FIGUDO-86799 format. One line per 8 residues: number of its first residue (from 1); for each residue x, y, z negated of N, C-alpha, C, O. Coordinates in steps of 0.05 Angstrom, whole numbers, padded with zeros to 5 digits. Layout:
N
NUM	X,Y,Z,X,Y,Z,X,Y,Z,X,Y,Z ~ ...
END
This chain:
232
1	-01411,00015,00737,-01396,-00005,00722,-01412,-00013,00697,-01420,00004,00681 ~ -01416,-00038,00692,-01431,-00048,00669,-01414,-00046,00644,-01391,-00056,00644 ~ -01425,-00034,00623,-01410,-00031,00598,-01409,-00059,00584,-01428,-00074,00583 ~ -01385,-00065,00574,-01381,-00090,00560,-01397,-00090,00534,-01401,-00069,00521 ~ -01406,-00114,00526,-01419,-00117,00500,-01398,-00115,00478,-01374,-00116,00484 ~ -01407,-00111,00453,-01388,-00109,00431,-01372,-00135,00428,-01348,-00134,00423 ~ -01385,-00158,00432,-01371,-00183,00431,-01350,-00186,00452,-01328,-00196,00447 ~ -01356,-00177,00476,-01337,-00178,00498,-01313,-00161,00492,-01290,-00168,00498
9	-01318,-00137,00481,-01295,-00119,00474,-01279,-00131,00451,-01255,-00128,00451 ~ -01292,-00143,00432,-01278,-00155,00410,-01258,-00177,00419,-01236,-00178,00409 ~ -01267,-00193,00439,-01250,-00215,00448,-01233,-00207,00473,-01220,-00225,00485 ~ -01234,-00182,00481,-01219,-00174,00505,-01189,-00181,00502,-01177,-00174,00482 ~ -01179,-00195,00521,-01150,-00202,00521,-01144,-00227,00506,-01121,-00236,00506 ~ -01163,-00238,00492,-01157,-00261,00474,-01155,-00288,00488,-01144,-00307,00477 ~ -01165,-00290,00512,-01160,-00314,00528,-01130,-00315,00535,-01117,-00336,00532 ~ -01119,-00292,00543,-01091,-00290,00548,-01075,-00297,00523,-01055,-00311,00524
17	-01084,-00286,00501,-01071,-00291,00475,-01070,-00321,00470,-01049,-00332,00463 ~ -01092,-00334,00472,-01094,-00363,00466,-01077,-00380,00485,-01063,-00398,00476 ~ -01079,-00374,00511,-01064,-00390,00531,-01034,-00387,00527,-01020,-00407,00526 ~ -01024,-00362,00524,-00995,-00359,00521,-00986,-00369,00494,-00964,-00380,00492 ~ -01002,-00366,00473,-00994,-00377,00447,-00992,-00407,00449,-00973,-00418,00437 ~ -01010,-00420,00462,-01009,-00449,00465,-00983,-00457,00479,-00970,-00477,00472 ~ -00975,-00442,00499,-00951,-00448,00514,-00926,-00444,00496,-00908,-00460,00497 ~ -00926,-00423,00480,-00904,-00417,00463,-00902,-00438,00441,-00880,-00447,00434
25	-00924,-00446,00430,-00924,-00467,00409,-00914,-00494,00421,-00900,-00509,00407 ~ -00922,-00499,00445,-00912,-00524,00458,-00882,-00523,00461,-00868,-00543,00457 ~ -00872,-00500,00469,-00843,-00497,00472,-00828,-00501,00445,-00807,-00514,00444 ~ -00840,-00490,00423,-00829,-00494,00397,-00829,-00524,00389,-00810,-00535,00378 ~ -00852,-00537,00395,-00855,-00565,00388,-00834,-00582,00403,-00822,-00600,00391 ~ -00830,-00576,00428,-00810,-00591,00444,-00782,-00586,00433,-00766,-00605,00431 ~ -00777,-00561,00426,-00750,-00554,00415,-00746,-00568,00389,-00723,-00576,00383 ~ -00767,-00570,00373,-00764,-00582,00346,-00758,-00612,00348,-00751,-00625,00329
33	-00761,-00623,00372,-00755,-00651,00376,-00725,-00657,00379,-00716,-00680,00380 ~ -00710,-00635,00381,-00681,-00638,00384,-00668,-00639,00356,-00674,-00622,00339 ~ -00651,-00659,00350,-00640,-00662,00323,-00628,-00637,00310,-00633,-00633,00286 ~ -00612,-00621,00325,-00601,-00598,00311,-00621,-00578,00300,-00616,-00564,00280 ~ -00645,-00577,00313,-00665,-00557,00305,-00678,-00564,00278,-00687,-00546,00264 ~ -00679,-00589,00271,-00692,-00596,00246,-00672,-00605,00225,-00681,-00615,00203 ~ -00647,-00602,00230,-00626,-00611,00210,-00626,-00591,00186,-00629,-00567,00190 ~ -00622,-00602,00163,-00618,-00585,00139,-00641,-00583,00120,-00663,-00593,00126
41	-00636,-00570,00097,-00656,-00568,00076,-00649,-00543,00059,-00626,-00536,00056 ~ -00670,-00530,00048,-00665,-00507,00030,-00688,-00506,00010,-00711,-00509,00017 ~ -00681,-00503,-00015,-00700,-00502,-00037,-00718,-00527,-00037,-00742,-00525,-00044 ~ -00707,-00549,-00030,-00723,-00574,-00030,-00741,-00578,-00006,-00755,-00598,-00005 ~ -00742,-00558,00012,-00759,-00561,00036,-00741,-00566,00060,-00720,-00555,00063 ~ -00751,-00583,00078,-00736,-00590,00102,-00737,-00566,00121,-00754,-00549,00119 ~ -00718,-00566,00139,-00718,-00545,00160,-00743,-00545,00176,-00753,-00524,00184 ~ -00754,-00569,00182,-00779,-00571,00197,-00801,-00557,00182,-00818,-00545,00195
49	-00802,-00559,00156,-00823,-00545,00140,-00819,-00515,00142,-00838,-00500,00145 ~ -00794,-00506,00139,-00789,-00477,00141,-00797,-00466,00168,-00808,-00445,00171 ~ -00791,-00482,00189,-00798,-00474,00216,-00828,-00471,00219,-00838,-00452,00230 ~ -00843,-00491,00209,-00872,-00490,00210,-00883,-00466,00195,-00902,-00453,00204 ~ -00872,-00461,00171,-00881,-00438,00156,-00876,-00411,00170,-00893,-00393,00170 ~ -00853,-00409,00183,-00846,-00384,00196,-00864,-00380,00220,-00873,-00357,00225 ~ -00869,-00400,00236,-00887,-00398,00259,-00915,-00393,00250,-00929,-00376,00262 ~ -00924,-00406,00229,-00952,-00403,00219,-00956,-00374,00209,-00978,-00363,00214
57	-00936,-00363,00196,-00939,-00335,00186,-00941,-00316,00210,-00957,-00297,00209 ~ -00925,-00320,00231,-00926,-00303,00254,-00954,-00303,00267,-00965,-00282,00274 ~ -00965,-00327,00270,-00992,-00330,00282,-01013,-00317,00264,-01030,-00303,00273 ~ -01011,-00323,00238,-01031,-00312,00219,-01030,-00281,00219,-01051,-00268,00219 ~ -01006,-00270,00220,-01003,-00241,00220,-01016,-00228,00245,-01031,-00209,00242 ~ -01010,-00239,00268,-01020,-00227,00292,-01050,-00232,00297,-01064,-00214,00308 ~ -01060,-00254,00289,-01089,-00259,00290,-01103,-00241,00270,-01125,-00230,00277 ~ -01092,-00238,00247,-01104,-00220,00226,-01106,-00192,00237,-01127,-00179,00233
65	-01085,-00182,00250,-01086,-00154,00261,-01107,-00152,00282,-01122,-00133,00282 ~ -01108,-00171,00300,-01129,-00171,00321,-01157,-00169,00309,-01173,-00152,00317 ~ -01163,-00187,00290,-01190,-00188,00279,-01197,-00162,00265,-01218,-00151,00268 ~ -01178,-00152,00248,-01183,-00127,00233,-01185,-00103,00252,-01204,-00087,00249 ~ -01167,-00100,00271,-01168,-00077,00289,-01194,-00077,00305,-01208,-00056,00306 ~ -01202,-00099,00316,-01226,-00100,00333,-01251,-00097,00316,-01270,-00083,00324 ~ -01251,-00109,00292,-01275,-00107,00275,-01279,-00078,00267,-01302,-00068,00266 ~ -01258,-00064,00262,-01260,-00035,00254,-01266,-00017,00278,-01282,00001,00276
73	-01252,-00022,00300,-01255,-00005,00323,-01283,-00007,00335,-01294,00013,00345 ~ -01295,-00031,00335,-01321,-00034,00349,-01344,-00039,00330,-01363,-00053,00336 ~ -01342,-00028,00306,-01365,-00030,00287,-01359,-00019,00260,-01377,-00019,00243 ~ -01334,-00010,00255,-01328,00001,00229,-01333,-00019,00207,-01340,-00012,00185 ~ -01329,-00045,00213,-01337,-00066,00194,-01322,-00064,00167,-01335,-00066,00146 ~ -01296,-00060,00168,-01281,-00060,00143,-01288,-00035,00126,-01289,-00037,00102 ~ -01293,-00013,00140,-01301,00011,00125,-01328,00007,00112,-01333,00017,00090 ~ -01347,-00006,00126,-01373,-00011,00115,-01371,-00030,00091,-01387,-00027,00072
81	-01353,-00049,00092,-01350,-00068,00070,-01335,-00056,00046,-01343,-00060,00023 ~ -01314,-00041,00052,-01296,-00032,00030,-01294,-00002,00026,-01280,00007,00008 ~ -01308,00013,00043,-01308,00042,00040,-01280,00054,00044,-01266,00046,00062 ~ -01273,00073,00027,-01247,00088,00030,-01223,00070,00025,-01201,00077,00032 ~ -01227,00046,00014,-01205,00028,00009,-01199,00010,00032,-01180,-00006,00031 ~ -01214,00012,00054,-01212,-00007,00076,-01184,-00008,00087,-01172,-00030,00090 ~ -01172,00015,00094,-01146,00014,00106,-01125,00004,00087,-01107,-00011,00094 ~ -01127,00013,00062,-01107,00005,00041,-01107,-00025,00037,-01086,-00038,00035
89	-01131,-00037,00036,-01133,-00066,00032,-01123,-00081,00057,-01108,-00100,00054 ~ -01130,-00071,00080,-01119,-00083,00105,-01089,-00081,00105,-01075,-00101,00112 ~ -01078,-00057,00099,-01049,-00053,00100,-01034,-00070,00079,-01011,-00078,00084 ~ -01047,-00076,00057,-01034,-00092,00036,-01028,-00120,00046,-01005,-00130,00044 ~ -01048,-00133,00058,-01044,-00160,00069,-01026,-00159,00094,-01009,-00177,00098 ~ -01029,-00138,00110,-01011,-00134,00133,-00982,-00134,00124,-00965,-00148,00135 ~ -00976,-00119,00102,-00949,-00117,00092,-00938,-00144,00083,-00915,-00150,00088 ~ -00955,-00159,00069,-00946,-00185,00059,-00939,-00203,00082,-00918,-00216,00082
97	-00957,-00205,00102,-00952,-00223,00124,-00928,-00214,00141,-00913,-00230,00150 ~ -00926,-00188,00144,-00904,-00177,00160,-00877,-00180,00146,-00857,-00189,00159 ~ -00876,-00174,00120,-00851,-00177,00105,-00842,-00206,00104,-00818,-00211,00102 ~ -00861,-00224,00103,-00854,-00252,00102,-00840,-00262,00127,-00825,-00282,00126 ~ -00844,-00248,00149,-00832,-00258,00174,-00801,-00258,00173,-00789,-00279,00179 ~ -00788,-00236,00166,-00758,-00238,00164,-00749,-00255,00141,-00728,-00268,00143 ~ -00763,-00254,00119,-00755,-00271,00096,-00755,-00300,00103,-00737,-00315,00096 ~ -00776,-00309,00116,-00778,-00337,00125,-00757,-00343,00146,-00746,-00365,00146
105	-00752,-00324,00164,-00732,-00329,00184,-00704,-00332,00172,-00688,-00349,00181 ~ -00698,-00317,00151,-00672,-00319,00138,-00670,-00346,00123,-00650,-00359,00123 ~ -00692,-00354,00110,-00693,-00379,00096,-00689,-00402,00116,-00675,-00421,00110 ~ -00702,-00400,00139,-00699,-00421,00159,-00670,-00422,00170,-00659,-00444,00173 ~ -00659,-00398,00175,-00631,-00398,00185,-00612,-00410,00165,-00594,-00425,00173 ~ -00615,-00404,00139,-00597,-00416,00119,-00601,-00446,00117,-00582,-00461,00114 ~ -00626,-00455,00118,-00632,-00483,00117,-00618,-00499,00140,-00610,-00521,00136 ~ -00617,-00486,00163,-00607,-00499,00187,-00580,-00489,00196,-00572,-00493,00219
113	-00565,-00477,00177,-00540,-00464,00184,-00519,-00484,00196,-00519,-00507,00189 ~ -00503,-00473,00214,-00481,-00488,00225,-00489,-00508,00247,-00473,-00525,00254 ~ -00514,-00506,00257,-00523,-00525,00278,-00520,-00514,00306,-00525,-00528,00326 ~ -00512,-00488,00309,-00509,-00476,00335,-00479,-00472,00339,-00466,-00458,00324 ~ -00468,-00484,00360,-00439,-00484,00365,-00431,-00458,00379,-00426,-00458,00403 ~ -00429,-00436,00364,-00417,-00412,00374,-00395,-00403,00355,-00395,-00411,00332 ~ -00377,-00387,00365,-00355,-00377,00348,-00365,-00361,00325,-00383,-00345,00328 ~ -00354,-00366,00302,-00363,-00353,00277,-00364,-00322,00280,-00383,-00310,00273
121	-00342,-00311,00290,-00340,-00282,00292,-00359,-00271,00313,-00369,-00249,00310 ~ -00364,-00286,00334,-00383,-00278,00354,-00411,-00276,00342,-00426,-00258,00346 ~ -00418,-00297,00326,-00444,-00297,00313,-00447,-00274,00294,-00468,-00260,00294 ~ -00426,-00269,00277,-00428,-00246,00259,-00429,-00220,00273,-00444,-00201,00265 ~ -00414,-00217,00295,-00414,-00192,00310,-00441,-00187,00322,-00451,-00164,00321 ~ -00454,-00207,00334,-00480,-00204,00346,-00501,-00198,00324,-00519,-00182,00329 ~ -00498,-00211,00301,-00517,-00205,00279,-00516,-00175,00272,-00537,-00163,00267 ~ -00492,-00164,00271,-00489,-00136,00264,-00500,-00118,00286,-00514,-00098,00280
129	-00495,-00125,00311,-00505,-00110,00334,-00536,-00109,00333,-00548,-00089,00340 ~ -00548,-00131,00326,-00577,-00133,00325,-00589,-00119,00300,-00611,-00109,00301 ~ -00574,-00120,00279,-00584,-00109,00253,-00586,-00079,00254,-00605,-00067,00243 ~ -00566,-00066,00266,-00565,-00037,00266,-00590,-00024,00278,-00602,-00007,00265 ~ -00598,-00031,00303,-00622,-00018,00314,-00647,-00025,00298,-00666,-00009,00298 ~ -00648,-00048,00286,-00671,-00055,00269,-00674,-00036,00246,-00696,-00027,00239 ~ -00651,-00030,00233,-00652,-00011,00211,-00658,00017,00220,-00673,00032,00208 ~ -00647,00025,00243,-00652,00051,00255,-00682,00054,00261,-00694,00075,00258
137	-00695,00032,00270,-00723,00033,00275,-00739,00039,00249,-00757,00055,00249 ~ -00732,00025,00228,-00746,00029,00202,-00743,00058,00194,-00763,00070,00185 ~ -00720,00069,00196,-00715,00097,00189,-00732,00116,00207,-00744,00135,00197 ~ -00732,00110,00233,-00747,00127,00252,-00777,00125,00246,-00791,00145,00248 ~ -00787,00101,00240,-00816,00098,00234,-00823,00114,00209,-00843,00129,00209 ~ -00807,00112,00189,-00812,00126,00164,-00811,00156,00168,-00827,00171,00156 ~ -00791,00166,00183,-00787,00195,00186,-00805,00208,00206,-00815,00230,00202 ~ -00810,00195,00229,-00823,00208,00251,-00851,00196,00257,-00869,00211,00265
145	-00855,00171,00253,-00880,00158,00262,-00899,00153,00239,-00923,00155,00243 ~ -00889,00146,00217,-00902,00138,00192,-00912,00109,00194,-00919,00099,00215 ~ -00911,00096,00171,-00919,00068,00170,-00949,00065,00173,-00959,00044,00183 ~ -00964,00085,00166,-00993,00084,00169,-01001,00082,00199,-01018,00066,00206 ~ -00987,00097,00215,-00992,00095,00244,-00982,00068,00255,-00995,00056,00272 ~ -00959,00059,00245,-00948,00033,00254,-00968,00010,00247,-00969,-00009,00262 ~ -00982,00013,00225,-01001,-00008,00217,-01027,-00006,00232,-01043,-00025,00231 ~ -01032,00016,00247,-01056,00018,00263,-01078,00034,00250,-01102,00027,00253
153	-01071,00055,00236,-01092,00071,00223,-01110,00085,00243,-01132,00094,00236 ~ -01101,00089,00268,-01118,00102,00288,-01143,00085,00294,-01162,00095,00306 ~ -01143,00060,00286,-01167,00043,00289,-01187,00050,00267,-01211,00044,00270 ~ -01178,00062,00245,-01194,00068,00222,-01201,00097,00220,-01224,00104,00213 ~ -01183,00115,00226,-01186,00144,00222,-01183,00159,00248,-01161,00161,00258 ~ -01204,00169,00259,-01204,00183,00285,-01185,00208,00285,-01177,00217,00306 ~ -01179,00219,00261,-01163,00243,00261,-01134,00238,00270,-01120,00256,00279 ~ -01126,00212,00269,-01099,00205,00278,-01097,00203,00308,-01075,00202,00319
161	-01120,00203,00321,-01120,00198,00350,-01111,00223,00366,-01107,00221,00390 ~ -01110,00246,00353,-01101,00270,00367,-01072,00276,00363,-01062,00296,00374 ~ -01058,00259,00348,-01029,00264,00344,-01013,00258,00369,-01020,00239,00384 ~ -00992,00273,00374,-00976,00268,00398,-00960,00243,00397,-00954,00233,00375 ~ -00952,00233,00420,-00934,00210,00421,-00907,00218,00410,-00896,00240,00415 ~ -00895,00200,00394,-00869,00206,00381,-00846,00201,00401,-00845,00180,00413 ~ -00828,00220,00404,-00805,00218,00421,-00779,00225,00407,-00760,00235,00419 ~ -00779,00219,00381,-00755,00225,00365,-00744,00200,00353,-00757,00179,00352
169	-00719,00202,00343,-00707,00178,00332,-00704,00157,00353,-00697,00163,00376 ~ -00708,00132,00346,-00705,00110,00364,-00727,00110,00386,-00724,00097,00407 ~ -00748,00125,00381,-00770,00127,00401,-00762,00143,00425,-00777,00144,00445 ~ -00738,00156,00425,-00728,00169,00448,-00721,00149,00470,-00722,00155,00494 ~ -00715,00124,00462,-00706,00104,00481,-00729,00087,00492,-00727,00076,00514 ~ -00750,00085,00477,-00773,00069,00486,-00798,00077,00470,-00796,00080,00446 ~ -00820,00080,00484,-00845,00086,00471,-00854,00062,00453,-00869,00065,00434 ~ -00845,00038,00460,-00852,00014,00446,-00828,00003,00430,-00823,-00021,00430
177	-00814,00021,00417,-00790,00013,00402,-00795,-00008,00381,-00777,-00024,00375 ~ -00819,-00008,00369,-00824,-00027,00348,-00824,-00056,00359,-00816,-00074,00345 ~ -00832,-00059,00384,-00831,-00086,00396,-00803,-00092,00409,-00793,-00114,00407 ~ -00792,-00071,00421,-00766,-00075,00434,-00744,-00080,00414,-00728,-00099,00416 ~ -00742,-00062,00394,-00719,-00063,00375,-00726,-00076,00348,-00709,-00088,00335 ~ -00751,-00072,00339,-00758,-00082,00312,-00754,-00112,00309,-00746,-00120,00287 ~ -00759,-00127,00329,-00757,-00156,00327,-00729,-00166,00331,-00724,-00190,00330 ~ -00710,-00148,00335,-00682,-00156,00334,-00675,-00168,00307,-00658,-00185,00305
185	-00688,-00158,00286,-00683,-00168,00259,-00687,-00198,00257,-00673,-00212,00242 ~ -00706,-00209,00272,-00711,-00237,00271,-00690,-00254,00286,-00689,-00279,00282 ~ -00674,-00241,00302,-00652,-00255,00315,-00627,-00256,00297,-00610,-00273,00301 ~ -00626,-00239,00278,-00602,-00237,00261,-00595,-00264,00247,-00572,-00272,00248 ~ -00615,-00278,00234,-00608,-00303,00221,-00596,-00324,00240,-00579,-00340,00232 ~ -00605,-00324,00265,-00595,-00344,00284,-00565,-00340,00288,-00550,-00360,00288 ~ -00557,-00316,00291,-00528,-00310,00296,-00512,-00310,00270,-00490,-00320,00269 ~ -00524,-00300,00249,-00510,-00298,00223,-00504,-00326,00212,-00482,-00330,00202
193	-00523,-00344,00214,-00519,-00371,00203,-00514,-00392,00225,-00511,-00416,00218 ~ -00511,-00383,00250,-00507,-00402,00272,-00528,-00424,00271,-00522,-00448,00271 ~ -00553,-00416,00272,-00576,-00435,00268,-00592,-00438,00293,-00602,-00418,00304 ~ -00595,-00463,00303,-00611,-00468,00327,-00641,-00464,00320,-00656,-00454,00337 ~ -00649,-00471,00296,-00678,-00468,00289,-00685,-00439,00288,-00707,-00431,00297 ~ -00668,-00422,00276,-00673,-00393,00275,-00673,-00381,00303,-00688,-00362,00308 ~ -00657,-00392,00320,-00657,-00382,00348,-00683,-00388,00362,-00694,-00371,00376 ~ -00694,-00412,00358,-00719,-00420,00370,-00742,-00402,00359,-00758,-00392,00375
201	-00742,-00397,00333,-00763,-00380,00322,-00761,-00351,00330,-00781,-00338,00335 ~ -00736,-00341,00333,-00732,-00314,00342,-00743,-00310,00370,-00757,-00291,00376 ~ -00737,-00330,00387,-00748,-00329,00415,-00778,-00330,00415,-00791,-00315,00430 ~ -00789,-00347,00399,-00818,-00349,00397,-00830,-00323,00387,-00849,-00313,00399 ~ -00820,-00312,00365,-00831,-00288,00352,-00829,-00264,00370,-00848,-00248,00372 ~ -00806,-00261,00383,-00803,-00237,00400,-00820,-00239,00425,-00830,-00219,00435 ~ -00824,-00263,00435,-00843,-00267,00458,-00872,-00262,00449,-00887,-00250,00463 ~ -00878,-00273,00426,-00906,-00272,00416,-00915,-00244,00410,-00939,-00238,00412
209	-00897,-00227,00401,-00905,-00199,00394,-00914,-00184,00420,-00931,-00166,00419 ~ -00902,-00192,00443,-00910,-00179,00468,-00937,-00190,00477,-00951,-00176,00491 ~ -00944,-00214,00468,-00971,-00224,00473,-00991,-00206,00459,-01012,-00199,00469 ~ -00984,-00199,00434,-01001,-00180,00419,-01004,-00154,00433,-01026,-00142,00434 ~ -00982,-00144,00444,-00983,-00118,00458,-01002,-00119,00482,-01020,-00102,00484 ~ -00999,-00139,00499,-01015,-00140,00523,-01044,-00149,00518,-01062,-00141,00532 ~ -01048,-00167,00499,-01074,-00178,00494,-01091,-00161,00475,-01116,-00161,00477 ~ -01078,-00147,00457,-01093,-00132,00436,-01087,-00102,00436,-01106,-00086,00439
217	-01062,-00095,00433,-01057,-00066,00430,-01062,-00050,00455,-01074,-00029,00453 ~ -01053,-00060,00478,-01057,-00044,00502,-01086,-00039,00508,-01093,-00016,00514 ~ -01104,-00059,00507,-01132,-00054,00511,-01144,-00034,00490,-01160,-00017,00497 ~ -01135,-00037,00466,-01144,-00019,00445,-01136,00010,00450,-01152,00028,00447 ~ -01110,00014,00458,-01101,00041,00463,-01115,00053,00486,-01120,00078,00487 ~ -01122,00037,00506,-01137,00047,00529,-01164,00058,00520,-01173,00078,00531 ~ -01177,00044,00502,-01204,00053,00493,-01202,00076,00473,-01218,00095,00474 ~ -01182,00075,00455,-01179,00096,00434,-01171,00123,00447,-01182,00144,00440
225	-01151,00121,00465,-01140,00146,00476,-01149,00151,00505,-01142,00171,00516 ~ -01165,00132,00516,-01175,00134,00543,-01152,00138,00563,-01155,00153,00583 ~ -01130,00124,00558,-01107,00124,00576,-01096,00095,00577,-01104,00078,00560 ~ -01080,00090,00596,-01066,00064,00598,-01041,00065,00582,-01023,00082,00587 ~ -01038,00047,00563,-01013,00045,00548,-00992,00034,00567,-00997,00016,00583 ~ -00968,00044,00566,-00946,00035,00583,-00922,00028,00567,-00917,00038,00546 ~ -00906,00011,00579,-00880,00004,00567,-00859,00021,00581,-00858,00021,00605 ~ -00842,00034,00565,-00821,00050,00576,-00795,00042,00564,-00774,00053,00571
END
């Protein structure tokens, strides 16, 4: 079997990423053509602007992770540039982009509130149902998995590659709990504010994170741990 070049490994899975992202963006664009999805305003910005900001942040976040992970995994680029500060600097921008995702989703939901015709109590009930596992995930990551591992430190520090798979807390239910349950938080604004725009973005974001899994994380895990990553 011919060994892939560094460039080929860097871009592994990214054709899939690009194709599915284009499809998801097209779906968002078509949805945004419906009047309820763009109705409303918040802090002087239209719902359409909030929607664009929310989607742009999601794309920027996941592209950023791909570039940093692959650059470090297949050349130690960030470590060569920044030395011992490499992971901390990477994690700082990761945190900003990641934290912005729910904040923007809530701003979008409020801007577009009342545009989804569902019963108020049903919306609030579903928001609570989705919120609880999201919080449990954060607790489980902090207690059992650590945020450093969640951010991808195994791409930077080989000592983390010998740690066992976590099967405690919410990870008892799925090895990929961060993708399965973590993105429930982005559905909360849709139900809480009865917002069609927030619903569209939640569907986009939860679908798009699985693109990251199959296009970026799964190939990386196969090379780092020499096993096939699986969804359970």
